[in-house]
N, C-alpha and C positions, 0 to 999 in steps of 0.2 A: 421523494420517498424513493428509494429501490427498486428498482423493479423484484430484485430475488436478495432475500434474508437467509442468511447462516445462523441462524440462534446459536446460545454461547453452552448450550448443550451439546452441540455438535462438534466430533474430533474427526476431521477431514483426513486421509491421506493420499496422495494423490498427486491429478491436475484438474484444476478449473478452469475452463474457457467457459467464456459469457459474453453475448453481443451487447448486452443490457446493463445497467447500472447493478451494483453488489455491495449490500449492506453486511458486513461480516462482523460479527459477534463471537464467532467461536474460534476453535482452533484447527490450521490447516499444517500440515506437513507436504513439501511437494515443490508444486509453480501454480500461480497465478496470472493468469492473462484476462481481462478484461479490457474490451471496446472500449465504452463509456466510463462511465467512473467508479470509482473503489472507497468503501468509508471503512477502514479499520478501528472497531472502537475498540474503547478501551480497556475490555475482558477480553480482548484478543491476543494469542501468541501466535506469530507466525513465524514458521521454519520454512523459508517459501524463496524462490526470485518472484519479483511481483512485477507487473507492468501493465499500466492502463489510462486512460487519455488524463485523466485527473484523479492526484488521490490524497486523501485526507486521511491521516495514521495519530490513533488518541493511544493503541496497544503497542505490542511489541514485536519486533518484525528483523527477524536473524536471516538475510540475505540480501541480494541486489535490487534494487528498486528503481524501474525506470517511467518517467510520464512524458508523454505527450504533449501539455498543457503546464501543469501544476503540481507542487506538493504543498501540502500543507501539514505541518508538525505540530499537532496540539500540544500542551505545556506535559501531558502524560504521556508522550511520545519515546520511545528507545528504539534507536535504526541502528542493527550491528550490521553494519553493509555500506555496499557503495550507493551513490545517488546521482541520477543522470535525469537533468528537468532545466526543460527555459526559464519556470518562475517559481521560487521555494518562498515560504511564508514560514516562520518558525517561531513559534511561542517561546516566551520565557521558559524556562525548566524541560526544555524536549534536549536529548541527547542524540548526539550520531557520533558514532564511533566508525569511520570510514572515508572513503575520499569523496568529495561532492565536484561532478560537473555541472555548470549550464548551460546548457548549448543550446541551440534554436533549433535542432533540428526536426522539423514533424514527423518525419517515419517512426520517431521512436514509440514504443509501444505496441 
């Protein structure tokens, strides 16, 4: 379980910076930078650039996504932006509109 949970009733405008895992169920406009793992639930709408060590997306993201280790797109994921990660797992039904760069750069995120 994530150390921090932002519930579905929350809408945040601004920058989220975290050293810990983050579970996002609400909405964010701005920027998200998480040192550890980030989970974006199906209920979330994110209008932000996102960076973390590992990212699981089930909701909608409008912005660029960078992960140092991996990105997993669930069947309900919608990504409108560029994606940069060394490993990508994409479920049937997930959508990406943007560029995908698969790199082994450990300094991402």
